[in-house]
C-alpha positions, 0 to 999 in steps of 0.5 A, a space after each residue: 406939204 413937207 414932213 417935219 423931222 420927228 424929235 423922237 425918231 431915234 427912239 422909234 427905230 426898231 432896227 438892231 443897233 447893238 452888235 451884242 444883240 446878235 449874240 445868244 444868251 448862252 454865248 453871253 454867259 460864256 463871255 463872262 466866264 472867259 473874261 474872268 478866266 482870262 483875267 485869272 490866267 494873267 494873274 497866274 502867269 504873273 504870280 506863278 512863281 509864288 504859287 505851289 499848286 494851281 490846277 489848270 484844265 482846258 480841252 482835256 489838257 491838265 497842269 498843276 503849275 502855270 510855268 509848265 509847258 502844258 500850264 503855259 499853253 492852257 494860260 495862253 488859251 485862256 488869255 486868248 479866250 478872254 481877249 475874244 470875250 472882251 472883243 465880243 462884249 465890247 463889240 469890236 470889229 475884229 471879234 467875230 473873226 477872232 471867235 471863229 479862230 478861237 472855236 477852230 483852235 478849240 475843236 482842233 485841240 479837243 480832237 487831238 486830245 481825244 483821237 491822237 494823244 491817247 494812242 501816243 501816251 499810254 498814261 492818258 486814256 481816251 475821253 470823249 470831249 463833250 466841249 466839242 458840242 458847244 464849240 461846234 455851235 459857237 463856230 456856226 453862230 459866229 460864222 452866221 453873224 460875221 457879215 451882219 456884225 461887220 455891217 453894223 
């Protein structure tokens, strides 16, 4: 006796069907934060000449204008984080690799701002960068889900 295909088989499939479900809630929250921050960075870069004071800060770097060297670097980093957030939220194939690169860049900048810059520039004091903690877990999570993400 031949078994008839079930018309509701797609609804009974309990396997993981969305890449987004691989991401923990804390990463999803940060995705939305960086989607918004990336959009704001784009606005700051487009309208920077009209702004007199914009306080920008990321990974221990601070700037008061988007058209300063530090301000441009911060805006570019926020734009990149926004692109990575877009890729993860909309389940793009390239997103986990971009997220791994994002985490490595963030860790590297934090370490430079924490361990090298205070000894080069006496105006900047040593500060323990607590961003390293979520960046480490972000890196490990993206590395662990990369193969599953790519196979879906």
